[in-house]
C-alpha positions in Angstrom: 48.3 331.4 153.1 48.7 334.9 154.8 52.0 335.3 153.3 50.8 334.7 149.6 47.8 337.1 150.3 50.3 339.7 151.3 52.5 339.1 148.3 49.4 339.2 146.0 48.6 342.6 147.5 52.1 344.0 147.0 52.0 342.7 143.5 48.6 344.2 142.8 49.5 347.7 144.0 52.4 348.2 141.5 52.2 348.2 137.6 54.5 348.1 134.8 55.7 350.9 132.5 56.9 351.4 128.9 55.3 349.8 125.7 58.2 347.5 124.7 58.3 343.8 125.1 60.5 343.1 128.1 61.1 341.4 131.4 63.0 343.3 134.1 63.4 343.5 137.9 60.6 345.3 139.4 61.5 348.9 140.7 60.0 348.9 144.2 59.4 351.9 146.4 60.6 352.1 150.0 57.4 351.1 151.5 57.1 347.9 149.3 60.6 347.0 150.2 59.8 347.4 153.8 56.7 345.1 153.5 58.7 342.5 151.8 61.3 342.6 154.6 58.6 341.9 157.2 57.5 338.8 155.3 60.9 337.4 155.3 60.3 335.6 151.9 62.8 333.2 151.1 65.3 334.7 153.7 65.7 337.4 151.2 66.5 335.0 148.2 63.8 336.3 145.8 63.3 338.5 143.0 60.2 340.4 141.6 60.0 341.0 137.9 57.8 343.1 135.7 56.9 342.1 132.2 55.5 343.9 129.3 54.3 342.4 126.2 52.0 343.5 123.2 48.5 342.4 122.3 49.9 339.2 120.6 50.9 337.7 123.8 48.2 335.7 125.6 49.9 333.2 127.9 53.1 332.0 129.4 54.7 328.8 130.5 57.1 328.5 133.6 59.5 325.6 133.6 61.7 324.5 136.4 64.4 322.2 135.2 66.9 319.9 137.0 70.4 319.3 135.5 70.7 315.5 135.0 73.7 314.0 133.2 74.6 317.2 131.5 71.1 317.8 130.2 68.2 319.9 131.4 65.3 317.7 132.5 61.8 319.1 133.1 61.2 318.8 136.8 58.0 321.0 137.3 56.3 324.0 135.9 53.2 325.9 134.9 51.7 325.6 131.5 49.5 328.0 129.6 49.0 330.6 132.3 46.6 332.9 130.5 46.8 336.6 131.5 44.3 339.3 130.6 46.0 342.3 132.3 46.8 345.1 129.9 49.7 343.6 128.3 51.8 342.9 131.4 52.2 341.9 134.8 54.3 341.1 137.9 55.6 337.9 139.4 57.7 336.7 142.2 60.3 333.8 142.3 61.8 332.7 145.4 63.6 329.7 147.1 62.8 328.8 150.6 63.6 325.8 152.8 64.3 323.5 149.8 61.2 324.6 147.8 61.0 326.6 144.6 58.1 329.3 144.7 56.5 331.3 142.0 53.5 333.8 142.5 51.8 335.6 139.7 48.9 338.0 140.2 46.2 338.3 137.4 43.2 340.6 138.0 40.8 338.0 136.4 42.3 334.7 137.8 43.7 336.0 141.1 46.8 334.6 142.3 48.6 331.9 140.3 51.2 329.9 142.4 53.7 327.1 142.0 55.5 325.6 145.0 57.6 322.8 143.9 59.7 320.9 146.6 63.4 320.2 145.4 65.0 316.9 145.7 67.5 318.4 148.1 66.8 320.2 151.2 68.9 323.1 152.6 69.8 320.8 155.3 72.8 321.1 157.6 75.9 320.4 155.5 74.4 321.8 152.2 75.3 325.1 150.8 73.6 326.9 147.7 73.9 329.8 145.6 71.3 331.4 143.5 71.6 333.5 140.3 68.7 335.7 139.0 68.2 337.6 135.8 69.6 341.0 136.8 69.1 343.0 133.5 66.3 344.0 131.3 65.7 341.2 128.8 63.9 341.8 125.5 60.9 339.2 125.1 61.0 337.1 122.0 57.7 335.1 121.8 58.0 331.2 122.0 61.6 331.4 123.5 62.6 330.5 127.0 64.0 333.3 129.3 66.2 331.8 132.1 65.3 333.7 135.2 67.0 331.6 138.1 69.8 329.2 138.4 70.2 327.4 141.8 73.3 325.4 142.6 73.5 323.0 145.7 76.8 321.6 146.9 78.1 320.0 150.0 79.2 323.0 152.2 82.9 321.8 152.4 83.1 322.2 148.5 83.2 325.5 146.7 80.5 326.8 144.4 81.1 329.1 141.3 78.6 331.8 140.7 77.0 331.5 137.3 75.0 333.9 135.2 71.5 332.9 134.2 72.5 332.9 130.5 74.6 329.8 131.3 71.3 328.1 131.0 72.0 327.9 127.4 75.8 327.2 127.6 76.3 325.0 130.5 80.1 324.0 130.3 81.0 325.6 133.6 78.0 324.1 135.4 78.8 320.6 133.8 82.5 320.8 134.6 82.0 321.2 138.3 79.6 318.2 138.8 77.6 319.9 141.5 75.4 317.8 143.8 72.2 319.3 142.4 71.5 322.4 139.9 68.0 323.7 138.9 67.0 326.4 136.7 63.7 328.2 136.1 62.7 329.6 132.8 59.7 331.5 131.5 58.4 331.5 127.9 55.8 334.0 126.6 53.5 332.6 123.8 51.4 334.3 121.2 
């Protein structure tokens, strides 16, 4: 709980810039980065994103999918998260000890969190690789934006790194027949 409060304070202290509709990795200052290091969030396996939307956007949906028989199957998520901040905000996504986590701070609602245990733990003999959205992405309302892909495999097998855009074109993911694959998307709605 203390960690979530600290995260909420960090997220609250920093705002977004620009008037376009976009999602992008947050630009943190040195002090903010140092505070995050102290929390040891996800052993460094996290991303913080800023988003900016116009007056039409009122809510977003967060979906966590699991790859099953070459299809993305809804695993968990948050639906209809309303936000009232001035057309933007900040959120954190991270993976820690076999659990996917999402934290969003809204001035009116406070902290909105999702913590979803995965079906696979980061147990001995299991390795994983994560890919995150690493470039500015223009938001189109009512379309999913992939922000993370997590691939789990036995540690004696290799794992190929993938780009989050491979959420839409999964040939390489499916060919490798990995033990577990998860993806997280966000969709802004008007």
